[in-house]
HTML snippet that shows the backbone in 3Dmol.js (N, CA, C, O; Angstrom):
<script src="https://3Dmol.org/build/3Dmol-min.js"></script>
<div id="view" style="width:600px;height:400px;position:relative"></div>
<script>
const pdb = `
ATOM      1  N   MET A   1     -15.984 -16.476 -27.358  1.00  0.00           N
ATOM      2  CA  MET A   1     -15.548 -15.667 -26.232  1.00  0.00           C
ATOM      3  C   MET A   1     -15.129 -16.603 -25.103  1.00  0.00           C
ATOM      4  O   MET A   1     -15.845 -17.550 -24.779  1.00  0.00           O
ATOM      5  N   SER A   2     -13.982 -16.338 -24.511  1.00  0.00           N
ATOM      6  CA  SER A   2     -13.478 -17.202 -23.443  1.00  0.00           C
ATOM      7  C   SER A   2     -14.291 -17.023 -22.167  1.00  0.00           C
ATOM      8  O   SER A   2     -15.019 -16.044 -22.001  1.00  0.00           O
ATOM      9  N   GLN A   3     -14.151 -17.982 -21.284  1.00  0.00           N
ATOM     10  CA  GLN A   3     -14.851 -17.920 -19.998  1.00  0.00           C
ATOM     11  C   GLN A   3     -14.401 -16.688 -19.216  1.00  0.00           C
ATOM     12  O   GLN A   3     -15.220 -16.032 -18.572  1.00  0.00           O
ATOM     13  N   VAL A   4     -13.124 -16.371 -19.264  1.00  0.00           N
ATOM     14  CA  VAL A   4     -12.604 -15.197 -18.559  1.00  0.00           C
ATOM     15  C   VAL A   4     -13.252 -13.934 -19.106  1.00  0.00           C
ATOM     16  O   VAL A   4     -13.668 -13.068 -18.336  1.00  0.00           O
ATOM     17  N   ALA A   5     -13.342 -13.820 -20.420  1.00  0.00           N
ATOM     18  CA  ALA A   5     -13.959 -12.641 -21.035  1.00  0.00           C
ATOM     19  C   ALA A   5     -15.425 -12.537 -20.643  1.00  0.00           C
ATOM     20  O   ALA A   5     -15.910 -11.445 -20.347  1.00  0.00           O
ATOM     21  N   ARG A   6     -16.136 -13.662 -20.639  1.00  0.00           N
ATOM     22  CA  ARG A   6     -17.548 -13.641 -20.233  1.00  0.00           C
ATOM     23  C   ARG A   6     -17.682 -13.185 -18.789  1.00  0.00           C
ATOM     24  O   ARG A   6     -18.557 -12.381 -18.467  1.00  0.00           O
ATOM     25  N   MET A   7     -16.822 -13.692 -17.923  1.00  0.00           N
ATOM     26  CA  MET A   7     -16.900 -13.324 -16.512  1.00  0.00           C
ATOM     27  C   MET A   7     -16.522 -11.863 -16.301  1.00  0.00           C
ATOM     28  O   MET A   7     -17.091 -11.198 -15.435  1.00  0.00           O
ATOM     29  N   SER A   8     -15.573 -11.357 -17.077  1.00  0.00           N
ATOM     30  CA  SER A   8     -15.160  -9.968 -16.891  1.00  0.00           C
ATOM     31  C   SER A   8     -16.207  -8.994 -17.411  1.00  0.00           C
ATOM     32  O   SER A   8     -16.170  -7.814 -17.063  1.00  0.00           O
ATOM     33  N   GLU A   9     -17.138  -9.460 -18.233  1.00  0.00           N
ATOM     34  CA  GLU A   9     -18.237  -8.606 -18.694  1.00  0.00           C
ATOM     35  C   GLU A   9     -19.066  -8.120 -17.510  1.00  0.00           C
ATOM     36  O   GLU A   9     -19.733  -7.089 -17.604  1.00  0.00           O
ATOM     37  N   LYS A  10     -19.029  -8.847 -16.405  1.00  0.00           N
ATOM     38  CA  LYS A  10     -19.798  -8.487 -15.214  1.00  0.00           C
ATOM     39  C   LYS A  10     -19.094  -7.435 -14.369  1.00  0.00           C
ATOM     40  O   LYS A  10     -19.627  -7.013 -13.342  1.00  0.00           O
ATOM     41  N   ALA A  11     -17.908  -7.006 -14.781  1.00  0.00           N
ATOM     42  CA  ALA A  11     -17.161  -5.998 -14.023  1.00  0.00           C
ATOM     43  C   ALA A  11     -17.997  -4.736 -13.899  1.00  0.00           C
ATOM     44  O   ALA A  11     -18.639  -4.302 -14.856  1.00  0.00           O
ATOM     45  N   ALA A  12     -17.981  -4.159 -12.718  1.00  0.00           N
ATOM     46  CA  ALA A  12     -18.778  -2.957 -12.462  1.00  0.00           C
ATOM     47  C   ALA A  12     -18.326  -1.772 -13.316  1.00  0.00           C
ATOM     48  O   ALA A  12     -19.131  -0.901 -13.646  1.00  0.00           O
ATOM     49  N   ASP A  13     -17.081  -1.738 -13.664  1.00  0.00           N
ATOM     50  CA  ASP A  13     -16.503  -0.630 -14.417  1.00  0.00           C
ATOM     51  C   ASP A  13     -15.913  -1.181 -15.721  1.00  0.00           C
ATOM     52  O   ASP A  13     -15.235  -2.207 -15.705  1.00  0.00           O
ATOM     53  N   ARG A  14     -16.166  -0.511 -16.837  1.00  0.00           N
ATOM     54  CA  ARG A  14     -15.650  -0.989 -18.132  1.00  0.00           C
ATOM     55  C   ARG A  14     -14.132  -1.151 -18.131  1.00  0.00           C
ATOM     56  O   ARG A  14     -13.596  -1.996 -18.848  1.00  0.00           O
ATOM     57  N   ARG A  15     -13.439  -0.343 -17.328  1.00  0.00           N
ATOM     58  CA  ARG A  15     -11.973  -0.432 -17.282  1.00  0.00           C
ATOM     59  C   ARG A  15     -11.508  -1.761 -16.699  1.00  0.00           C
ATOM     60  O   ARG A  15     -10.338  -2.117 -16.832  1.00  0.00           O
ATOM     61  N   GLY A  16     -12.407  -2.495 -16.060  1.00  0.00           N
ATOM     62  CA  GLY A  16     -12.046  -3.769 -15.467  1.00  0.00           C
ATOM     63  C   GLY A  16     -12.254  -4.955 -16.383  1.00  0.00           C
ATOM     64  O   GLY A  16     -11.937  -6.086 -16.012  1.00  0.00           O
ATOM     65  N   ARG A  17     -12.781  -4.720 -17.573  1.00  0.00           N
ATOM     66  CA  ARG A  17     -13.029  -5.837 -18.494  1.00  0.00           C
ATOM     67  C   ARG A  17     -11.721  -6.389 -19.039  1.00  0.00           C
ATOM     68  O   ARG A  17     -10.783  -5.644 -19.322  1.00  0.00           O
ATOM     69  N   ILE A  18     -11.679  -7.702 -19.180  1.00  0.00           N
ATOM     70  CA  ILE A  18     -10.435  -8.388 -19.530  1.00  0.00           C
ATOM     71  C   ILE A  18     -10.686  -9.405 -20.630  1.00  0.00           C
ATOM     72  O   ILE A  18     -11.714 -10.082 -20.637  1.00  0.00           O
ATOM     73  N   THR A  19      -9.751  -9.509 -21.552  1.00  0.00           N
ATOM     74  CA  THR A  19      -9.822 -10.540 -22.591  1.00  0.00           C
ATOM     75  C   THR A  19      -8.778 -11.610 -22.294  1.00  0.00           C
ATOM     76  O   THR A  19      -7.856 -11.395 -21.507  1.00  0.00           O
ATOM     77  N   GLN A  20      -8.936 -12.754 -22.929  1.00  0.00           N
ATOM     78  CA  GLN A  20      -7.949 -13.822 -22.761  1.00  0.00           C
ATOM     79  C   GLN A  20      -6.592 -13.359 -23.293  1.00  0.00           C
ATOM     80  O   GLN A  20      -5.549 -13.715 -22.745  1.00  0.00           O
ATOM     81  N   GLY A  21      -6.615 -12.569 -24.356  1.00  0.00           N
ATOM     82  CA  GLY A  21      -5.371 -12.035 -24.912  1.00  0.00           C
ATOM     83  C   GLY A  21      -4.629 -11.152 -23.923  1.00  0.00           C
ATOM     84  O   GLY A  21      -3.401 -11.182 -23.850  1.00  0.00           O
ATOM     85  N   TYR A  22      -5.386 -10.360 -23.157  1.00  0.00           N
ATOM     86  CA  TYR A  22      -4.766  -9.491 -22.148  1.00  0.00           C
ATOM     87  C   TYR A  22      -4.079 -10.337 -21.083  1.00  0.00           C
ATOM     88  O   TYR A  22      -2.966 -10.025 -20.660  1.00  0.00           O
ATOM     89  N   ILE A  23      -4.739 -11.403 -20.653  1.00  0.00           N
ATOM     90  CA  ILE A  23      -4.142 -12.293 -19.656  1.00  0.00           C
ATOM     91  C   ILE A  23      -2.874 -12.930 -20.220  1.00  0.00           C
ATOM     92  O   ILE A  23      -1.871 -13.040 -19.515  1.00  0.00           O
ATOM     93  N   SER A  24      -2.912 -13.345 -21.469  1.00  0.00           N
ATOM     94  CA  SER A  24      -1.727 -13.934 -22.106  1.00  0.00           C
ATOM     95  C   SER A  24      -0.573 -12.941 -22.150  1.00  0.00           C
ATOM     96  O   SER A  24       0.578 -13.305 -21.911  1.00  0.00           O
ATOM     97  N   ARG A  25      -0.890 -11.677 -22.460  1.00  0.00           N
ATOM     98  CA  ARG A  25       0.162 -10.654 -22.499  1.00  0.00           C
ATOM     99  C   ARG A  25       0.728 -10.385 -21.113  1.00  0.00           C
ATOM    100  O   ARG A  25       1.926 -10.140 -20.973  1.00  0.00           O
ATOM    101  N   LEU A  26      -0.122 -10.428 -20.080  1.00  0.00           N
ATOM    102  CA  LEU A  26       0.371 -10.276 -18.706  1.00  0.00           C
ATOM    103  C   LEU A  26       1.316 -11.416 -18.350  1.00  0.00           C
ATOM    104  O   LEU A  26       2.391 -11.200 -17.790  1.00  0.00           O
ATOM    105  N   GLU A  27       0.898 -12.631 -18.682  1.00  0.00           N
ATOM    106  CA  GLU A  27       1.706 -13.807 -18.359  1.00  0.00           C
ATOM    107  C   GLU A  27       3.054 -13.792 -19.078  1.00  0.00           C
ATOM    108  O   GLU A  27       4.063 -14.220 -18.518  1.00  0.00           O
ATOM    109  N   SER A  28       3.073 -13.305 -20.302  1.00  0.00           N
ATOM    110  CA  SER A  28       4.317 -13.299 -21.077  1.00  0.00           C
ATOM    111  C   SER A  28       5.199 -12.096 -20.757  1.00  0.00           C
ATOM    112  O   SER A  28       6.360 -12.050 -21.164  1.00  0.00           O
ATOM    113  N   GLY A  29       4.653 -11.127 -20.032  1.00  0.00           N
ATOM    114  CA  GLY A  29       5.427  -9.936 -19.697  1.00  0.00           C
ATOM    115  C   GLY A  29       5.334  -8.837 -20.735  1.00  0.00           C
ATOM    116  O   GLY A  29       5.959  -7.788 -20.578  1.00  0.00           O
ATOM    117  N   LYS A  30       4.559  -9.059 -21.804  1.00  0.00           N
ATOM    118  CA  LYS A  30       4.393  -8.027 -22.836  1.00  0.00           C
ATOM    119  C   LYS A  30       3.523  -6.885 -22.324  1.00  0.00           C
ATOM    120  O   LYS A  30       3.669  -5.743 -22.760  1.00  0.00           O
ATOM    121  N   GLU A  31       2.638  -7.189 -21.419  1.00  0.00           N
ATOM    122  CA  GLU A  31       1.763  -6.193 -20.794  1.00  0.00           C
ATOM    123  C   GLU A  31       2.203  -6.095 -19.338  1.00  0.00           C
ATOM    124  O   GLU A  31       2.342  -7.112 -18.658  1.00  0.00           O
ATOM    125  N   THR A  32       2.420  -4.884 -18.864  1.00  0.00           N
ATOM    126  CA  THR A  32       2.842  -4.697 -17.473  1.00  0.00           C
ATOM    127  C   THR A  32       1.976  -3.643 -16.810  1.00  0.00           C
ATOM    128  O   THR A  32       1.277  -2.882 -17.478  1.00  0.00           O
ATOM    129  N   ASN A  33       2.032  -3.611 -15.507  1.00  0.00           N
ATOM    130  CA  ASN A  33       1.359  -2.591 -14.715  1.00  0.00           C
ATOM    131  C   ASN A  33      -0.149  -2.505 -14.982  1.00  0.00           C
ATOM    132  O   ASN A  33      -0.631  -1.468 -15.439  1.00  0.00           O
ATOM    133  N   PRO A  34      -0.899  -3.578 -14.705  1.00  0.00           N
ATOM    134  CA  PRO A  34      -2.351  -3.537 -14.916  1.00  0.00           C
ATOM    135  C   PRO A  34      -3.016  -2.557 -13.951  1.00  0.00           C
ATOM    136  O   PRO A  34      -2.511  -2.312 -12.856  1.00  0.00           O
ATOM    137  N   SER A  35      -4.132  -2.012 -14.361  1.00  0.00           N
ATOM    138  CA  SER A  35      -4.851  -1.064 -13.509  1.00  0.00           C
ATOM    139  C   SER A  35      -5.452  -1.788 -12.308  1.00  0.00           C
ATOM    140  O   SER A  35      -5.601  -3.010 -12.310  1.00  0.00           O
ATOM    141  N   LEU A  36      -5.788  -1.020 -11.296  1.00  0.00           N
ATOM    142  CA  LEU A  36      -6.409  -1.591 -10.103  1.00  0.00           C
ATOM    143  C   LEU A  36      -7.726  -2.272 -10.461  1.00  0.00           C
ATOM    144  O   LEU A  36      -8.046  -3.331  -9.919  1.00  0.00           O
ATOM    145  N   MET A  37      -8.488  -1.673 -11.366  1.00  0.00           N
ATOM    146  CA  MET A  37      -9.765  -2.271 -11.765  1.00  0.00           C
ATOM    147  C   MET A  37      -9.543  -3.637 -12.411  1.00  0.00           C
ATOM    148  O   MET A  37     -10.301  -4.573 -12.154  1.00  0.00           O
ATOM    149  N   LYS A  38      -8.528  -3.758 -13.232  1.00  0.00           N
ATOM    150  CA  LYS A  38      -8.243  -5.049 -13.873  1.00  0.00           C
ATOM    151  C   LYS A  38      -7.795  -6.071 -12.833  1.00  0.00           C
ATOM    152  O   LYS A  38      -8.174  -7.239 -12.912  1.00  0.00           O
ATOM    153  N   LEU A  39      -6.994  -5.644 -11.862  1.00  0.00           N
ATOM    154  CA  LEU A  39      -6.568  -6.559 -10.799  1.00  0.00           C
ATOM    155  C   LEU A  39      -7.762  -7.043  -9.981  1.00  0.00           C
ATOM    156  O   LEU A  39      -7.844  -8.223  -9.640  1.00  0.00           O
ATOM    157  N   ILE A  40      -8.673  -6.148  -9.672  1.00  0.00           N
ATOM    158  CA  ILE A  40      -9.869  -6.524  -8.911  1.00  0.00           C
ATOM    159  C   ILE A  40     -10.715  -7.504  -9.713  1.00  0.00           C
ATOM    160  O   ILE A  40     -11.226  -8.478  -9.160  1.00  0.00           O
ATOM    161  N   THR A  41     -10.865  -7.257 -11.005  1.00  0.00           N
ATOM    162  CA  THR A  41     -11.628  -8.168 -11.861  1.00  0.00           C
ATOM    163  C   THR A  41     -10.961  -9.536 -11.925  1.00  0.00           C
ATOM    164  O   THR A  41     -11.636 -10.559 -11.811  1.00  0.00           O
ATOM    165  N   LEU A  42      -9.645  -9.564 -12.107  1.00  0.00           N
ATOM    166  CA  LEU A  42      -8.923 -10.845 -12.136  1.00  0.00           C
ATOM    167  C   LEU A  42      -9.112 -11.609 -10.826  1.00  0.00           C
ATOM    168  O   LEU A  42      -9.316 -12.823 -10.836  1.00  0.00           O
ATOM    169  N   CYS A  43      -9.045 -10.906  -9.717  1.00  0.00           N
ATOM    170  CA  CYS A  43      -9.236 -11.555  -8.417  1.00  0.00           C
ATOM    171  C   CYS A  43     -10.639 -12.144  -8.308  1.00  0.00           C
ATOM    172  O   CYS A  43     -10.811 -13.248  -7.791  1.00  0.00           O
ATOM    173  N   ALA A  44     -11.632 -11.420  -8.788  1.00  0.00           N
ATOM    174  CA  ALA A  44     -13.007 -11.933  -8.746  1.00  0.00           C
ATOM    175  C   ALA A  44     -13.157 -13.164  -9.637  1.00  0.00           C
ATOM    176  O   ALA A  44     -13.815 -14.129  -9.250  1.00  0.00           O
ATOM    177  N   ILE A  45     -12.558 -13.140 -10.818  1.00  0.00           N
ATOM    178  CA  ILE A  45     -12.645 -14.270 -11.742  1.00  0.00           C
ATOM    179  C   ILE A  45     -12.009 -15.514 -11.141  1.00  0.00           C
ATOM    180  O   ILE A  45     -12.571 -16.606 -11.214  1.00  0.00           O
ATOM    181  N   TYR A  46     -10.834 -15.342 -10.549  1.00  0.00           N
ATOM    182  CA  TYR A  46     -10.101 -16.492 -10.013  1.00  0.00           C
ATOM    183  C   TYR A  46     -10.407 -16.773  -8.542  1.00  0.00           C
ATOM    184  O   TYR A  46      -9.787 -17.632  -7.915  1.00  0.00           O
ATOM    185  N   LYS A  47     -11.384 -16.022  -8.005  1.00  0.00           N
ATOM    186  CA  LYS A  47     -11.867 -16.226  -6.633  1.00  0.00           C
ATOM    187  C   LYS A  47     -10.747 -16.169  -5.593  1.00  0.00           C
ATOM    188  O   LYS A  47     -10.612 -17.053  -4.748  1.00  0.00           O
ATOM    189  N   ILE A  48      -9.950 -15.105  -5.683  1.00  0.00           N
ATOM    190  CA  ILE A  48      -8.948 -14.843  -4.655  1.00  0.00           C
ATOM    191  C   ILE A  48      -9.144 -13.419  -4.147  1.00  0.00           C
ATOM    192  O   ILE A  48      -9.743 -12.590  -4.831  1.00  0.00           O
ATOM    193  N   GLN A  49      -8.650 -13.143  -2.972  1.00  0.00           N
ATOM    194  CA  GLN A  49      -8.743 -11.805  -2.405  1.00  0.00           C
ATOM    195  C   GLN A  49      -7.602 -10.953  -2.963  1.00  0.00           C
ATOM    196  O   GLN A  49      -6.490 -11.457  -3.123  1.00  0.00           O
ATOM    197  N   PRO A  50      -7.851  -9.675  -3.265  1.00  0.00           N
ATOM    198  CA  PRO A  50      -6.792  -8.820  -3.810  1.00  0.00           C
ATOM    199  C   PRO A  50      -5.540  -8.786  -2.938  1.00  0.00           C
ATOM    200  O   PRO A  50      -4.424  -8.735  -3.456  1.00  0.00           O
ATOM    201  N   ASN A  51      -5.716  -8.816  -1.619  1.00  0.00           N
ATOM    202  CA  ASN A  51      -4.535  -8.760  -0.756  1.00  0.00           C
ATOM    203  C   ASN A  51      -3.627  -9.980  -0.951  1.00  0.00           C
ATOM    204  O   ASN A  51      -2.413  -9.868  -0.780  1.00  0.00           O
ATOM    205  N   GLU A  52      -4.188 -11.136  -1.303  1.00  0.00           N
ATOM    206  CA  GLU A  52      -3.370 -12.323  -1.583  1.00  0.00           C
ATOM    207  C   GLU A  52      -2.462 -12.063  -2.781  1.00  0.00           C
ATOM    208  O   GLU A  52      -1.294 -12.451  -2.778  1.00  0.00           O
ATOM    209  N   LEU A  53      -2.996 -11.416  -3.786  1.00  0.00           N
ATOM    210  CA  LEU A  53      -2.237 -11.108  -4.993  1.00  0.00           C
ATOM    211  C   LEU A  53      -1.086 -10.159  -4.683  1.00  0.00           C
ATOM    212  O   LEU A  53       0.030 -10.351  -5.164  1.00  0.00           O
ATOM    213  N   PHE A  54      -1.361  -9.133  -3.877  1.00  0.00           N
ATOM    214  CA  PHE A  54      -0.330  -8.154  -3.558  1.00  0.00           C
ATOM    215  C   PHE A  54       0.755  -8.742  -2.664  1.00  0.00           C
ATOM    216  O   PHE A  54       1.929  -8.407  -2.820  1.00  0.00           O
ATOM    217  N   VAL A  55       0.383  -9.609  -1.738  1.00  0.00           N
ATOM    218  CA  VAL A  55       1.369 -10.250  -0.864  1.00  0.00           C
ATOM    219  C   VAL A  55       2.310 -11.118  -1.694  1.00  0.00           C
ATOM    220  O   VAL A  55       3.524 -11.081  -1.496  1.00  0.00           O
ATOM    221  N   LYS A  56       1.760 -11.894  -2.616  1.00  0.00           N
ATOM    222  CA  LYS A  56       2.592 -12.755  -3.463  1.00  0.00           C
ATOM    223  C   LYS A  56       3.514 -11.926  -4.352  1.00  0.00           C
ATOM    224  O   LYS A  56       4.669 -12.297  -4.559  1.00  0.00           O
ATOM    225  N   ALA A  57       3.023 -10.823  -4.873  1.00  0.00           N
ATOM    226  CA  ALA A  57       3.849  -9.963  -5.728  1.00  0.00           C
ATOM    227  C   ALA A  57       4.977  -9.333  -4.917  1.00  0.00           C
ATOM    228  O   ALA A  57       6.098  -9.206  -5.409  1.00  0.00           O
ATOM    229  N   ALA A  58       4.690  -8.939  -3.686  1.00  0.00           N
ATOM    230  CA  ALA A  58       5.716  -8.332  -2.837  1.00  0.00           C
ATOM    231  C   ALA A  58       6.815  -9.340  -2.517  1.00  0.00           C
ATOM    232  O   ALA A  58       7.995  -8.991  -2.519  1.00  0.00           O
ATOM    233  N   ARG A  59       6.440 -10.578  -2.245  1.00  0.00           N
ATOM    234  CA  ARG A  59       7.432 -11.620  -1.963  1.00  0.00           C
ATOM    235  C   ARG A  59       8.321 -11.859  -3.177  1.00  0.00           C
ATOM    236  O   ARG A  59       9.536 -12.006  -3.050  1.00  0.00           O
ATOM    237  N   LYS A  60       7.711 -11.897  -4.342  1.00  0.00           N
ATOM    238  CA  LYS A  60       8.461 -12.137  -5.580  1.00  0.00           C
ATOM    239  C   LYS A  60       9.462 -11.003  -5.816  1.00  0.00           C
ATOM    240  O   LYS A  60      10.590 -11.251  -6.241  1.00  0.00           O
ATOM    241  N   THR A  61       9.057  -9.770  -5.545  1.00  0.00           N
ATOM    242  CA  THR A  61       9.925  -8.612  -5.733  1.00  0.00           C
ATOM    243  C   THR A  61      11.106  -8.670  -4.773  1.00  0.00           C
ATOM    244  O   THR A  61      12.235  -8.375  -5.164  1.00  0.00           O
ATOM    245  N   ARG A  62      10.859  -9.046  -3.522  1.00  0.00           N
ATOM    246  CA  ARG A  62      11.935  -9.124  -2.531  1.00  0.00           C
ATOM    247  C   ARG A  62      12.960 -10.186  -2.901  1.00  0.00           C
ATOM    248  O   ARG A  62      14.157  -9.992  -2.688  1.00  0.00           O
ATOM    249  N   ARG A  63      12.508 -11.295  -3.446  1.00  0.00           N
ATOM    250  CA  ARG A  63      13.420 -12.384  -3.824  1.00  0.00           C
ATOM    251  C   ARG A  63      14.347 -11.985  -4.959  1.00  0.00           C
ATOM    252  O   ARG A  63      15.484 -12.451  -5.031  1.00  0.00           O
ATOM    253  N   SER A  64      13.866 -11.127  -5.842  1.00  0.00           N
ATOM    254  CA  SER A  64      14.662 -10.772  -7.019  1.00  0.00           C
ATOM    255  C   SER A  64      15.742  -9.742  -6.709  1.00  0.00           C
ATOM    256  O   SER A  64      16.569  -9.446  -7.571  1.00  0.00           O
ATOM    257  N   ARG A  65      15.752  -9.202  -5.523  1.00  0.00           N
ATOM    258  CA  ARG A  65      16.759  -8.181  -5.163  1.00  0.00           C
ATOM    259  C   ARG A  65      18.047  -8.797  -4.766  1.00  0.00           C
ATOM    260  O   ARG A  65      18.996  -8.086  -4.435  1.00  0.00           O
TER     261      ARG A  65
END
`;
const viewer = $3Dmol.createViewer("view");
viewer.addModel(pdb, "pdb");
viewer.setStyle({}, {cartoon: {color: "spectrum"}});
viewer.zoomTo();
viewer.render();
</script>
């Protein structure tokens, strides 16, 4: 079991649990539109605030227009 999977086991809600495969699919674009619970879990694993993630995503979206 990957470190990410072990850390996501601590998610308060089962919907927030994440596997390394899920992260790989997100990175490759095969998986899109993750749930809020998964985003919160990812932020906790990587020790960033959720608002940082949303700000970066908004900037990326604006650049692509």
